[in-house]
C-alpha positions in Angstrom: 49.4 9.0 -20.5 50.3 8.4 -24.1 47.7 8.6 -26.9 48.5 7.1 -30.3 47.0 9.3 -33.0 47.7 6.8 -35.7 45.7 3.9 -34.4 43.0 5.9 -32.5 43.5 3.8 -29.3 44.3 5.2 -26.0 47.7 4.6 -24.4 48.4 1.8 -21.9 48.2 4.2 -18.9 44.8 5.5 -20.0 43.4 2.0 -20.3 44.4 1.3 -16.7 42.8 4.5 -15.5 39.6 3.7 -17.4 39.7 0.1 -16.0 40.1 1.5 -12.4 37.2 4.0 -12.9 34.9 1.3 -14.3 35.9 -1.1 -11.4 35.2 1.6 -8.8 31.8 2.4 -10.4 30.9 -1.3 -10.5 31.9 -1.8 -6.8 29.8 1.3 -5.7 26.9 0.0 -7.7 27.2 -3.5 -6.2 27.4 -2.0 -2.7 24.2 -0.1 -3.3 22.5 -3.2 -4.6 23.6 -5.3 -1.7 22.4 -2.5 0.8 19.0 -2.5 -1.0 18.8 -6.3 -0.9 19.5 -6.3 2.8 16.8 -3.7 3.3 14.3 -5.8 1.4 15.2 -8.9 3.3 15.0 -7.1 6.7 11.5 -5.8 5.8 10.2 -9.2 4.8 9.7 -8.2 1.1 11.9 -10.9 -0.3 10.2 -13.6 1.8 6.7 -12.4 0.8 7.5 -12.2 -2.9 9.1 -15.7 -2.7 6.0 -17.2 -1.1 3.8 -15.7 -3.8 6.0 -16.8 -6.6 6.0 -20.4 -5.1 2.2 -20.3 -5.1 2.2 -19.2 -8.7 4.7 -21.9 -9.6 2.6 -24.6 -7.9 -0.7 -23.3 -9.5 -1.8 -26.1 -11.9 -3.8 -23.7 -14.1 -1.5 -20.7 -14.7 -3.5 -17.5 -14.6 -3.9 -15.5 -17.8 -2.4 -12.4 -16.2 0.5 -13.3 -13.8 0.9 -9.7 -12.7 -2.8 -9.5 -11.5 -2.2 -12.8 -9.7 0.8 -11.4 -7.9 -1.1 -8.2 -7.0 -4.1 -10.1 -5.7 -1.9 -12.4 -3.5 0.4 -9.6 -2.3 -2.4 -7.8 -0.4 -4.2 -11.0 0.6 -6.5 -11.2 -2.4 -10.1 -9.9 -2.7 -12.2 -10.2 0.5 -14.4 -13.2 0.9 -18.0 -12.5 0.2 -18.9 -13.8 3.7 -16.5 -11.3 5.2 -18.1 -8.5 3.2 -21.6 -9.6 4.3 -20.5 -9.7 7.9 -19.0 -6.3 7.7 -22.2 -4.9 6.0 -24.4 -6.3 8.8 -22.0 -4.9 11.5 -22.1 -1.5 9.8 -25.9 -1.5 9.7 -26.1 -2.4 13.4 -23.6 0.3 14.3 -25.6 2.9 12.3 -28.8 1.9 14.0 -27.1 2.1 17.4 -25.6 5.5 16.5 -29.0 6.9 15.6 -30.5 5.6 18.9 -27.7 7.3 20.8 -28.1 10.6 19.0 -31.9 10.5 19.8 -31.1 9.6 23.4 -28.6 12.5 23.6 -31.2 14.9 22.3 -33.7 13.8 24.9 -31.2 14.1 27.7 -30.3 17.6 26.5 -34.0 18.6 26.6 -34.3 17.2 30.2 -31.2 19.0 31.3 -32.5 22.2 29.8 -35.7 21.8 31.9 -33.7 21.6 35.1 -31.3 24.4 34.2 -34.1 26.9 33.3 -35.8 26.9 36.8 -32.4 27.2 38.5 -31.6 30.2 36.4 -34.9 31.8 37.2 -34.5 31.2 40.9 -31.1 32.9 40.8 -32.5 35.8 38.9 -35.2 36.3 41.5 -32.7 36.4 44.4 
């Protein structure tokens, strides 16, 4: 490789080497990008994002904060108030049922204890 000290430019061979290095780096970078793109496509990420962006595009009144719009649509948006109320009622019913089962369990334990105590006393007398 020849370096010209007068003009400050690299020689012709050095330019080819730099060009080859830059080309190889670019190809490796492109390969990684393509691999990542295939991963996103396989996992359905590209399709999901495209659908959300189409919804945003078709929105007649554009939201003030597009990022919040995307976040809300990405996970399905906030739950419907009717869904929340249904879940609250179900939770209350399950808590009531659980309390009844705990009380029933305690009662059964007491009954079992009554039957076990006489059997233990009979064994002790034998």
